[in-house]
mmCIF file of the N, C-alpha and C atoms, coordinates in Angstrom:
data_MODEL
# 
_entry.id   MODEL 
# 
loop_
_atom_site.group_PDB 
_atom_site.id 
_atom_site.type_symbol 
_atom_site.label_atom_id 
_atom_site.label_alt_id 
_atom_site.label_comp_id 
_atom_site.label_asym_id 
_atom_site.label_entity_id 
_atom_site.label_seq_id 
_atom_site.pdbx_PDB_ins_code 
_atom_site.Cartn_x 
_atom_site.Cartn_y 
_atom_site.Cartn_z 
_atom_site.occupancy 
_atom_site.B_iso_or_equiv 
_atom_site.pdbx_formal_charge 
_atom_site.auth_seq_id 
_atom_site.auth_comp_id 
_atom_site.auth_asym_id 
_atom_site.auth_atom_id 
_atom_site.pdbx_PDB_model_num 
ATOM 1   N N  . MET A 1 1  ? 334.272 101.366 -7.485  1.00 0.00 ? 1  MET A N  1 
ATOM 2   C CA . MET A 1 1  ? 334.355 100.713 -8.702  1.00 0.00 ? 1  MET A CA 1 
ATOM 3   C C  . MET A 1 1  ? 333.994 101.586 -9.917  1.00 0.00 ? 1  MET A C  1 
ATOM 4   N N  . LYS A 1 2  ? 333.244 102.645 -9.695  1.00 0.00 ? 2  LYS A N  1 
ATOM 5   C CA . LYS A 1 2  ? 332.924 103.588 -10.813 1.00 0.00 ? 2  LYS A CA 1 
ATOM 6   C C  . LYS A 1 2  ? 334.142 104.286 -11.175 1.00 0.00 ? 2  LYS A C  1 
ATOM 7   N N  . ASN A 1 3  ? 335.052 104.802 -10.237 1.00 0.00 ? 3  ASN A N  1 
ATOM 8   C CA . ASN A 1 3  ? 336.272 105.398 -10.648 1.00 0.00 ? 3  ASN A CA 1 
ATOM 9   C C  . ASN A 1 3  ? 337.127 104.399 -11.391 1.00 0.00 ? 3  ASN A C  1 
ATOM 10  N N  . ILE A 1 4  ? 337.200 103.317 -10.777 1.00 0.00 ? 4  ILE A N  1 
ATOM 11  C CA . ILE A 1 4  ? 338.062 102.390 -11.924 1.00 0.00 ? 4  ILE A CA 1 
ATOM 12  C C  . ILE A 1 4  ? 337.827 102.036 -13.191 1.00 0.00 ? 4  ILE A C  1 
ATOM 13  N N  . LEU A 1 5  ? 336.550 102.051 -13.377 1.00 0.00 ? 5  LEU A N  1 
ATOM 14  C CA . LEU A 1 5  ? 336.060 101.770 -14.611 1.00 0.00 ? 5  LEU A CA 1 
ATOM 15  C C  . LEU A 1 5  ? 336.291 103.235 -15.585 1.00 0.00 ? 5  LEU A C  1 
ATOM 16  N N  . PHE A 1 6  ? 336.069 104.410 -14.932 1.00 0.00 ? 6  PHE A N  1 
ATOM 17  C CA . PHE A 1 6  ? 336.320 105.480 -15.620 1.00 0.00 ? 6  PHE A CA 1 
ATOM 18  C C  . PHE A 1 6  ? 337.809 105.713 -16.046 1.00 0.00 ? 6  PHE A C  1 
ATOM 19  N N  . THR A 1 7  ? 338.662 105.093 -15.069 1.00 0.00 ? 7  THR A N  1 
ATOM 20  C CA . THR A 1 7  ? 340.113 105.282 -15.313 1.00 0.00 ? 7  THR A CA 1 
ATOM 21  C C  . THR A 1 7  ? 340.608 104.540 -16.441 1.00 0.00 ? 7  THR A C  1 
ATOM 22  N N  . GLN A 1 8  ? 339.949 103.268 -16.698 1.00 0.00 ? 8  GLN A N  1 
ATOM 23  C CA . GLN A 1 8  ? 340.140 102.336 -17.765 1.00 0.00 ? 8  GLN A CA 1 
ATOM 24  C C  . GLN A 1 8  ? 339.633 102.980 -19.087 1.00 0.00 ? 8  GLN A C  1 
ATOM 25  N N  . LYS A 1 9  ? 338.612 103.871 -19.040 1.00 0.00 ? 9  LYS A N  1 
ATOM 26  C CA . LYS A 1 9  ? 338.136 104.478 -20.161 1.00 0.00 ? 9  LYS A CA 1 
ATOM 27  C C  . LYS A 1 9  ? 338.991 105.572 -20.656 1.00 0.00 ? 9  LYS A C  1 
ATOM 28  N N  . VAL A 1 10 ? 339.505 106.372 -20.015 1.00 0.00 ? 10 VAL A N  1 
ATOM 29  C CA . VAL A 1 10 ? 340.470 107.550 -20.264 1.00 0.00 ? 10 VAL A CA 1 
ATOM 30  C C  . VAL A 1 10 ? 341.925 107.151 -20.377 1.00 0.00 ? 10 VAL A C  1 
ATOM 31  N N  . LYS A 1 11 ? 342.446 105.829 -20.307 1.00 0.00 ? 11 LYS A N  1 
ATOM 32  C CA . LYS A 1 11 ? 343.806 105.462 -20.673 1.00 0.00 ? 11 LYS A CA 1 
ATOM 33  C C  . LYS A 1 11 ? 344.198 105.835 -21.869 1.00 0.00 ? 11 LYS A C  1 
ATOM 34  N N  . LYS A 1 12 ? 343.365 105.834 -22.955 1.00 0.00 ? 12 LYS A N  1 
ATOM 35  C CA . LYS A 1 12 ? 343.693 106.270 -24.099 1.00 0.00 ? 12 LYS A CA 1 
ATOM 36  C C  . LYS A 1 12 ? 344.100 107.687 -24.624 1.00 0.00 ? 12 LYS A C  1 
ATOM 37  N N  . TYR A 1 13 ? 343.652 108.447 -23.586 1.00 0.00 ? 13 TYR A N  1 
ATOM 38  C CA . TYR A 1 13 ? 343.922 110.011 -23.576 1.00 0.00 ? 13 TYR A CA 1 
ATOM 39  C C  . TYR A 1 13 ? 345.122 110.413 -22.805 1.00 0.00 ? 13 TYR A C  1 
ATOM 40  N N  . GLN A 1 14 ? 346.017 109.400 -22.500 1.00 0.00 ? 14 GLN A N  1 
ATOM 41  C CA . GLN A 1 14 ? 347.201 109.806 -21.682 1.00 0.00 ? 14 GLN A CA 1 
ATOM 42  C C  . GLN A 1 14 ? 347.945 111.075 -22.416 1.00 0.00 ? 14 GLN A C  1 
ATOM 43  N N  . GLY A 1 15 ? 348.343 111.819 -21.383 1.00 0.00 ? 15 GLY A N  1 
ATOM 44  C CA . GLY A 1 15 ? 349.080 113.250 -22.048 1.00 0.00 ? 15 GLY A CA 1 
ATOM 45  C C  . GLY A 1 15 ? 348.170 114.153 -22.456 1.00 0.00 ? 15 GLY A C  1 
ATOM 46  N N  . LYS A 1 16 ? 346.778 114.135 -22.507 1.00 0.00 ? 16 LYS A N  1 
ATOM 47  C CA . LYS A 1 16 ? 345.805 115.002 -23.171 1.00 0.00 ? 16 LYS A CA 1 
ATOM 48  C C  . LYS A 1 16 ? 344.833 115.711 -22.183 1.00 0.00 ? 16 LYS A C  1 
ATOM 49  N N  . TYR A 1 17 ? 344.224 116.596 -22.481 1.00 0.00 ? 17 TYR A N  1 
ATOM 50  C CA . TYR A 1 17 ? 343.109 117.034 -21.654 1.00 0.00 ? 17 TYR A CA 1 
ATOM 51  C C  . TYR A 1 17 ? 341.885 116.371 -22.249 1.00 0.00 ? 17 TYR A C  1 
ATOM 52  N N  . ILE A 1 18 ? 340.934 116.187 -21.289 1.00 0.00 ? 18 ILE A N  1 
ATOM 53  C CA . ILE A 1 18 ? 339.567 115.487 -21.605 1.00 0.00 ? 18 ILE A CA 1 
ATOM 54  C C  . ILE A 1 18 ? 338.562 116.491 -21.111 1.00 0.00 ? 18 ILE A C  1 
ATOM 55  N N  . ALA A 1 19 ? 337.436 116.745 -21.976 1.00 0.00 ? 19 ALA A N  1 
ATOM 56  C CA . ALA A 1 19 ? 336.245 117.407 -21.432 1.00 0.00 ? 19 ALA A CA 1 
ATOM 57  C C  . ALA A 1 19 ? 335.120 116.312 -21.030 1.00 0.00 ? 19 ALA A C  1 
ATOM 58  N N  . VAL A 1 20 ? 334.469 116.509 -19.951 1.00 0.00 ? 20 VAL A N  1 
ATOM 59  C CA . VAL A 1 20 ? 333.812 115.438 -19.511 1.00 0.00 ? 20 VAL A CA 1 
ATOM 60  C C  . VAL A 1 20 ? 332.309 115.934 -19.166 1.00 0.00 ? 20 VAL A C  1 
ATOM 61  N N  . VAL A 1 21 ? 331.129 115.055 -19.545 1.00 0.00 ? 21 VAL A N  1 
ATOM 62  C CA . VAL A 1 21 ? 329.874 115.246 -19.093 1.00 0.00 ? 21 VAL A CA 1 
ATOM 63  C C  . VAL A 1 21 ? 329.191 114.057 -18.708 1.00 0.00 ? 21 VAL A C  1 
ATOM 64  N N  . LYS A 1 22 ? 328.674 113.900 -17.465 1.00 0.00 ? 22 LYS A N  1 
ATOM 65  C CA . LYS A 1 22 ? 328.116 112.665 -16.806 1.00 0.00 ? 22 LYS A CA 1 
ATOM 66  C C  . LYS A 1 22 ? 328.822 111.487 -17.038 1.00 0.00 ? 22 LYS A C  1 
ATOM 67  N N  . ASP A 1 23 ? 330.392 111.494 -16.721 1.00 0.00 ? 23 ASP A N  1 
ATOM 68  C CA . ASP A 1 23 ? 331.154 110.412 -16.737 1.00 0.00 ? 23 ASP A CA 1 
ATOM 69  C C  . ASP A 1 23 ? 331.585 109.751 -18.216 1.00 0.00 ? 23 ASP A C  1 
ATOM 70  N N  . LYS A 1 24 ? 331.180 110.875 -19.286 1.00 0.00 ? 24 LYS A N  1 
ATOM 71  C CA . LYS A 1 24 ? 331.439 110.408 -20.577 1.00 0.00 ? 24 LYS A CA 1 
ATOM 72  C C  . LYS A 1 24 ? 332.573 111.429 -21.123 1.00 0.00 ? 24 LYS A C  1 
ATOM 73  N N  . VAL A 1 25 ? 333.663 111.037 -21.847 1.00 0.00 ? 25 VAL A N  1 
ATOM 74  C CA . VAL A 1 25 ? 334.612 111.938 -22.371 1.00 0.00 ? 25 VAL A CA 1 
ATOM 75  C C  . VAL A 1 25 ? 333.856 112.488 -23.686 1.00 0.00 ? 25 VAL A C  1 
ATOM 76  N N  . ILE A 1 26 ? 333.703 113.741 -23.746 1.00 0.00 ? 26 ILE A N  1 
ATOM 77  C CA . ILE A 1 26 ? 332.958 114.404 -24.909 1.00 0.00 ? 26 ILE A CA 1 
ATOM 78  C C  . ILE A 1 26 ? 334.052 114.784 -26.042 1.00 0.00 ? 26 ILE A C  1 
ATOM 79  N N  . ALA A 1 27 ? 335.240 115.208 -25.543 1.00 0.00 ? 27 ALA A N  1 
ATOM 80  C CA . ALA A 1 27 ? 336.237 115.920 -26.462 1.00 0.00 ? 27 ALA A CA 1 
ATOM 81  C C  . ALA A 1 27 ? 337.607 115.743 -25.764 1.00 0.00 ? 27 ALA A C  1 
ATOM 82  N N  . SER A 1 28 ? 338.718 115.697 -26.493 1.00 0.00 ? 28 SER A N  1 
ATOM 83  C CA . SER A 1 28 ? 340.047 115.809 -25.883 1.00 0.00 ? 28 SER A CA 1 
ATOM 84  C C  . SER A 1 28 ? 340.878 116.634 -26.902 1.00 0.00 ? 28 SER A C  1 
ATOM 85  N N  . GLY A 1 29 ? 342.097 117.148 -26.207 1.00 0.00 ? 29 GLY A N  1 
ATOM 86  C CA . GLY A 1 29 ? 342.640 118.186 -26.927 1.00 0.00 ? 29 GLY A CA 1 
ATOM 87  C C  . GLY A 1 29 ? 344.181 118.158 -26.349 1.00 0.00 ? 29 GLY A C  1 
ATOM 88  N N  . LYS A 1 30 ? 345.075 118.906 -27.089 1.00 0.00 ? 30 LYS A N  1 
ATOM 89  C CA . LYS A 1 30 ? 346.558 119.075 -26.352 1.00 0.00 ? 30 LYS A CA 1 
ATOM 90  C C  . LYS A 1 30 ? 346.601 120.076 -25.388 1.00 0.00 ? 30 LYS A C  1 
ATOM 91  N N  . ASP A 1 31 ? 345.535 120.859 -25.271 1.00 0.00 ? 31 ASP A N  1 
ATOM 92  C CA . ASP A 1 31 ? 345.345 121.708 -23.987 1.00 0.00 ? 31 ASP A CA 1 
ATOM 93  C C  . ASP A 1 31 ? 344.016 121.813 -23.606 1.00 0.00 ? 31 ASP A C  1 
ATOM 94  N N  . ALA A 1 32 ? 343.820 122.541 -22.325 1.00 0.00 ? 32 ALA A N  1 
ATOM 95  C CA . ALA A 1 32 ? 342.424 122.720 -21.876 1.00 0.00 ? 32 ALA A CA 1 
ATOM 96  C C  . ALA A 1 32 ? 341.417 123.320 -22.801 1.00 0.00 ? 32 ALA A C  1 
ATOM 97  N N  . LYS A 1 33 ? 341.918 124.387 -23.347 1.00 0.00 ? 33 LYS A N  1 
ATOM 98  C CA . LYS A 1 33 ? 341.138 125.245 -24.235 1.00 0.00 ? 33 LYS A CA 1 
ATOM 99  C C  . LYS A 1 33 ? 340.665 124.513 -25.493 1.00 0.00 ? 33 LYS A C  1 
ATOM 100 N N  . GLU A 1 34 ? 341.483 123.650 -26.028 1.00 0.00 ? 34 GLU A N  1 
ATOM 101 C CA . GLU A 1 34 ? 340.978 122.967 -27.267 1.00 0.00 ? 34 GLU A CA 1 
ATOM 102 C C  . GLU A 1 34 ? 340.053 121.908 -26.880 1.00 0.00 ? 34 GLU A C  1 
ATOM 103 N N  . ALA A 1 35 ? 340.131 121.170 -25.796 1.00 0.00 ? 35 ALA A N  1 
ATOM 104 C CA . ALA A 1 35 ? 339.260 120.023 -25.382 1.00 0.00 ? 35 ALA A CA 1 
ATOM 105 C C  . ALA A 1 35 ? 338.020 120.842 -25.146 1.00 0.00 ? 35 ALA A C  1 
ATOM 106 N N  . PHE A 1 36 ? 337.832 122.027 -24.367 1.00 0.00 ? 36 PHE A N  1 
ATOM 107 C CA . PHE A 1 36 ? 336.687 122.674 -24.163 1.00 0.00 ? 36 PHE A CA 1 
ATOM 108 C C  . PHE A 1 36 ? 336.040 123.186 -25.109 1.00 0.00 ? 36 PHE A C  1 
ATOM 109 N N  . ASP A 1 37 ? 336.668 123.761 -26.172 1.00 0.00 ? 37 ASP A N  1 
ATOM 110 C CA . ASP A 1 37 ? 336.138 124.426 -27.495 1.00 0.00 ? 37 ASP A CA 1 
ATOM 111 C C  . ASP A 1 37 ? 335.508 123.360 -28.313 1.00 0.00 ? 37 ASP A C  1 
ATOM 112 N N  . LEU A 1 38 ? 336.075 122.101 -28.390 1.00 0.00 ? 38 LEU A N  1 
ATOM 113 C CA . LEU A 1 38 ? 335.700 120.992 -29.103 1.00 0.00 ? 38 LEU A CA 1 
ATOM 114 C C  . LEU A 1 38 ? 334.515 120.519 -28.474 1.00 0.00 ? 38 LEU A C  1 
ATOM 115 N N  . ALA A 1 39 ? 334.305 120.424 -27.191 1.00 0.00 ? 39 ALA A N  1 
ATOM 116 C CA . ALA A 1 39 ? 333.205 119.847 -26.396 1.00 0.00 ? 39 ALA A CA 1 
ATOM 117 C C  . ALA A 1 39 ? 332.080 120.735 -26.581 1.00 0.00 ? 39 ALA A C  1 
ATOM 118 N N  . ASN A 1 40 ? 332.229 122.067 -26.621 1.00 0.00 ? 40 ASN A N  1 
ATOM 119 C CA . ASN A 1 40 ? 331.055 123.056 -26.846 1.00 0.00 ? 40 ASN A CA 1 
ATOM 120 C C  . ASN A 1 40 ? 330.552 122.883 -28.364 1.00 0.00 ? 40 ASN A C  1 
ATOM 121 N N  . LYS A 1 41 ? 331.438 122.590 -29.257 1.00 0.00 ? 41 LYS A N  1 
ATOM 122 C CA . LYS A 1 41 ? 330.931 122.419 -30.590 1.00 0.00 ? 41 LYS A CA 1 
ATOM 123 C C  . LYS A 1 41 ? 329.992 121.092 -30.601 1.00 0.00 ? 41 LYS A C  1 
ATOM 124 N N  . VAL A 1 42 ? 330.406 120.193 -29.888 1.00 0.00 ? 42 VAL A N  1 
ATOM 125 C CA . VAL A 1 42 ? 329.643 118.801 -29.756 1.00 0.00 ? 42 VAL A CA 1 
ATOM 126 C C  . VAL A 1 42 ? 328.374 119.074 -29.056 1.00 0.00 ? 42 VAL A C  1 
ATOM 127 N N  . LEU A 1 43 ? 328.560 119.697 -27.816 1.00 0.00 ? 43 LEU A N  1 
ATOM 128 C CA . LEU A 1 43 ? 327.311 119.694 -27.120 1.00 0.00 ? 43 LEU A CA 1 
ATOM 129 C C  . LEU A 1 43 ? 326.189 120.816 -27.336 1.00 0.00 ? 43 LEU A C  1 
ATOM 130 N N  . GLY A 1 44 ? 326.509 121.668 -27.969 1.00 0.00 ? 44 GLY A N  1 
ATOM 131 C CA . GLY A 1 44 ? 325.631 123.026 -28.445 1.00 0.00 ? 44 GLY A CA 1 
ATOM 132 C C  . GLY A 1 44 ? 325.557 123.810 -26.988 1.00 0.00 ? 44 GLY A C  1 
ATOM 133 N N  . ASN A 1 45 ? 324.420 123.878 -26.559 1.00 0.00 ? 45 ASN A N  1 
ATOM 134 C CA . ASN A 1 45 ? 323.936 124.576 -25.350 1.00 0.00 ? 45 ASN A CA 1 
ATOM 135 C C  . ASN A 1 45 ? 324.312 123.977 -23.995 1.00 0.00 ? 45 ASN A C  1 
ATOM 136 N N  . LYS A 1 46 ? 324.459 122.671 -23.983 1.00 0.00 ? 46 LYS A N  1 
ATOM 137 C CA . LYS A 1 46 ? 324.920 121.978 -22.749 1.00 0.00 ? 46 LYS A CA 1 
ATOM 138 C C  . LYS A 1 46 ? 326.191 122.386 -22.193 1.00 0.00 ? 46 LYS A C  1 
ATOM 139 N N  . LYS A 1 47 ? 326.237 122.272 -20.786 1.00 0.00 ? 47 LYS A N  1 
ATOM 140 C CA . LYS A 1 47 ? 327.389 122.542 -20.178 1.00 0.00 ? 47 LYS A CA 1 
ATOM 141 C C  . LYS A 1 47 ? 328.321 121.346 -19.966 1.00 0.00 ? 47 LYS A C  1 
ATOM 142 N N  . VAL A 1 48 ? 329.790 121.874 -20.089 1.00 0.00 ? 48 VAL A N  1 
ATOM 143 C CA . VAL A 1 48 ? 330.873 120.909 -19.930 1.00 0.00 ? 48 VAL A CA 1 
ATOM 144 C C  . VAL A 1 48 ? 331.072 120.810 -18.577 1.00 0.00 ? 48 VAL A C  1 
ATOM 145 N N  . GLU A 1 49 ? 330.972 119.775 -17.740 1.00 0.00 ? 49 GLU A N  1 
ATOM 146 C CA . GLU A 1 49 ? 330.946 119.624 -16.342 1.00 0.00 ? 49 GLU A CA 1 
ATOM 147 C C  . GLU A 1 49 ? 332.547 119.972 -15.962 1.00 0.00 ? 49 GLU A C  1 
ATOM 148 N N  . GLY A 1 50 ? 333.693 119.441 -16.709 1.00 0.00 ? 50 GLY A N  1 
ATOM 149 C CA . GLY A 1 50 ? 334.759 119.632 -16.344 1.00 0.00 ? 50 GLY A CA 1 
ATOM 150 C C  . GLY A 1 50 ? 335.937 119.301 -17.494 1.00 0.00 ? 50 GLY A C  1 
ATOM 151 N N  . VAL A 1 51 ? 337.185 119.981 -17.458 1.00 0.00 ? 51 VAL A N  1 
ATOM 152 C CA . VAL A 1 51 ? 338.059 119.679 -18.333 1.00 0.00 ? 51 VAL A CA 1 
ATOM 153 C C  . VAL A 1 51 ? 339.334 119.054 -17.295 1.00 0.00 ? 51 VAL A C  1 
ATOM 154 N N  . TYR A 1 52 ? 339.779 117.940 -17.736 1.00 0.00 ? 52 TYR A N  1 
ATOM 155 C CA . TYR A 1 52 ? 340.861 117.442 -17.035 1.00 0.00 ? 52 TYR A CA 1 
ATOM 156 C C  . TYR A 1 52 ? 341.999 116.858 -17.640 1.00 0.00 ? 52 TYR A C  1 
ATOM 157 N N  . TYR A 1 53 ? 343.057 117.086 -16.936 1.00 0.00 ? 53 TYR A N  1 
ATOM 158 C CA . TYR A 1 53 ? 344.422 116.454 -17.662 1.00 0.00 ? 53 TYR A CA 1 
ATOM 159 C C  . TYR A 1 53 ? 344.355 114.906 -17.267 1.00 0.00 ? 53 TYR A C  1 
ATOM 160 N N  . VAL A 1 54 ? 344.646 114.270 -18.236 1.00 0.00 ? 54 VAL A N  1 
ATOM 161 C CA . VAL A 1 54 ? 344.985 112.642 -18.071 1.00 0.00 ? 54 VAL A CA 1 
ATOM 162 C C  . VAL A 1 54 ? 346.604 112.526 -18.224 1.00 0.00 ? 54 VAL A C  1 
ATOM 163 N N  . PRO A 1 55 ? 347.123 112.141 -16.879 1.00 0.00 ? 55 PRO A N  1 
ATOM 164 C CA . PRO A 1 55 ? 348.522 112.107 -17.049 1.00 0.00 ? 55 PRO A CA 1 
ATOM 165 C C  . PRO A 1 55 ? 349.122 110.863 -17.587 1.00 0.00 ? 55 PRO A C  1 
ATOM 166 N N  . GLN A 1 56 ? 350.383 110.990 -17.906 1.00 0.00 ? 56 GLN A N  1 
ATOM 167 C CA . GLN A 1 56 ? 350.936 109.883 -18.580 1.00 0.00 ? 56 GLN A CA 1 
ATOM 168 C C  . GLN A 1 56 ? 351.740 109.091 -17.317 1.00 0.00 ? 56 GLN A C  1 
ATOM 169 N N  . LYS A 1 57 ? 352.119 107.847 -17.773 1.00 0.00 ? 57 LYS A N  1 
ATOM 170 C CA . LYS A 1 57 ? 352.673 106.985 -16.559 1.00 0.00 ? 57 LYS A CA 1 
ATOM 171 C C  . LYS A 1 57 ? 353.951 107.710 -16.020 1.00 0.00 ? 57 LYS A C  1 
ATOM 172 N N  . LYS A 1 58 ? 354.747 108.398 -16.953 1.00 0.00 ? 58 LYS A N  1 
ATOM 173 C CA . LYS A 1 58 ? 356.035 109.075 -16.410 1.00 0.00 ? 58 LYS A CA 1 
ATOM 174 C C  . LYS A 1 58 ? 355.588 110.269 -15.556 1.00 0.00 ? 58 LYS A C  1 
ATOM 175 N N  . ASP A 1 59 ? 354.366 110.978 -15.809 1.00 0.00 ? 59 ASP A N  1 
ATOM 176 C CA . ASP A 1 59 ? 354.077 112.011 -15.202 1.00 0.00 ? 59 ASP A CA 1 
ATOM 177 C C  . ASP A 1 59 ? 353.647 111.725 -13.607 1.00 0.00 ? 59 ASP A C  1 
ATOM 178 N N  . PHE A 1 60 ? 353.121 110.541 -13.507 1.00 0.00 ? 60 PHE A N  1 
ATOM 179 C CA . PHE A 1 60 ? 352.639 110.096 -12.179 1.00 0.00 ? 60 PHE A CA 1 
ATOM 180 C C  . PHE A 1 60 ? 353.965 109.567 -11.415 1.00 0.00 ? 60 PHE A C  1 
ATOM 181 N N  . PHE A 1 61 ? 355.111 108.978 -12.168 1.00 0.00 ? 61 PHE A N  1 
ATOM 182 C CA . PHE A 1 61 ? 356.325 108.624 -11.498 1.00 0.00 ? 61 PHE A CA 1 
ATOM 183 C C  . PHE A 1 61 ? 356.973 109.704 -11.012 1.00 0.00 ? 61 PHE A C  1 
ATOM 184 N N  . ILE A 1 62 ? 356.978 110.759 -11.847 1.00 0.00 ? 62 ILE A N  1 
ATOM 185 C CA . ILE A 1 62 ? 357.620 112.022 -11.253 1.00 0.00 ? 62 ILE A CA 1 
ATOM 186 C C  . ILE A 1 62 ? 357.001 112.832 -10.065 1.00 0.00 ? 62 ILE A C  1 
ATOM 187 N N  . ALA A 1 63 ? 355.772 112.784 -10.009 1.00 0.00 ? 63 ALA A N  1 
ATOM 188 C CA . ALA A 1 63 ? 355.007 113.376 -8.945  1.00 0.00 ? 63 ALA A CA 1 
ATOM 189 C C  . ALA A 1 63 ? 355.115 112.481 -7.758  1.00 0.00 ? 63 ALA A C  1 
ATOM 190 N N  . LEU A 1 64 ? 355.220 111.150 -7.727  1.00 0.00 ? 64 LEU A N  1 
ATOM 191 C CA . LEU A 1 64 ? 355.466 110.183 -6.747  1.00 0.00 ? 64 LEU A CA 1 
ATOM 192 C C  . LEU A 1 64 ? 356.785 110.521 -6.210  1.00 0.00 ? 64 LEU A C  1 
ATOM 193 N N  . CYS A 1 65 ? 357.766 110.819 -7.173  1.00 0.00 ? 65 CYS A N  1 
ATOM 194 C CA . CYS A 1 65 ? 359.173 110.772 -6.541  1.00 0.00 ? 65 CYS A CA 1 
ATOM 195 C C  . CYS A 1 65 ? 359.447 112.271 -5.807  1.00 0.00 ? 65 CYS A C  1 
ATOM 196 N N  . VAL A 1 66 ? 358.735 113.381 -6.338  1.00 0.00 ? 66 VAL A N  1 
ATOM 197 C CA . VAL A 1 66 ? 358.654 114.588 -5.828  1.00 0.00 ? 66 VAL A CA 1 
ATOM 198 C C  . VAL A 1 66 ? 357.995 114.527 -4.401  1.00 0.00 ? 66 VAL A C  1 
ATOM 199 N N  . PHE A 1 67 ? 356.879 113.894 -4.383  1.00 0.00 ? 67 PHE A N  1 
ATOM 200 C CA . PHE A 1 67 ? 356.161 113.573 -3.169  1.00 0.00 ? 67 PHE A CA 1 
ATOM 201 C C  . PHE A 1 67 ? 357.097 112.931 -1.928  1.00 0.00 ? 67 PHE A C  1 
ATOM 202 N N  . HIS A 1 68 ? 357.587 111.933 -2.426  1.00 0.00 ? 68 HIS A N  1 
ATOM 203 C CA . HIS A 1 68 ? 358.422 111.124 -1.530  1.00 0.00 ? 68 HIS A CA 1 
ATOM 204 C C  . HIS A 1 68 ? 359.690 112.069 -1.013  1.00 0.00 ? 68 HIS A C  1 
ATOM 205 N N  . THR A 1 69 ? 360.354 112.976 -1.788  1.00 0.00 ? 69 THR A N  1 
ATOM 206 C CA . THR A 1 69 ? 361.407 113.673 -1.527  1.00 0.00 ? 69 THR A CA 1 
ATOM 207 C C  . THR A 1 69 ? 360.968 114.651 -0.537  1.00 0.00 ? 69 THR A C  1 
ATOM 208 N N  . ILE A 1 70 ? 359.779 115.392 -0.524  1.00 0.00 ? 70 ILE A N  1 
ATOM 209 C CA . ILE A 1 70 ? 359.269 116.205 0.350   1.00 0.00 ? 70 ILE A CA 1 
ATOM 210 C C  . ILE A 1 70 ? 358.870 115.798 1.687   1.00 0.00 ? 70 ILE A C  1 
ATOM 211 N N  . LYS A 1 71 ? 358.380 114.576 1.500   1.00 0.00 ? 71 LYS A N  1 
ATOM 212 C CA . LYS A 1 71 ? 357.981 113.870 2.829   1.00 0.00 ? 71 LYS A CA 1 
ATOM 213 C C  . LYS A 1 71 ? 358.863 113.754 3.679   1.00 0.00 ? 71 LYS A C  1 
# 
């Protein structure tokens, strides 16, 4: 259930990278470095737990098609 709620939170970031700390989106950017740098400015000396790409619906469809053809 927690993953479903988090998925709903990040929908608005489709096609961007997000920096996450304790299941909260701290910053977003067009690339991983931008999201990481913005998060470091916000957090100060706290650590960013991860930077993730939030795929767009079309990205998921492409990945699904490629997986289906490989299988």
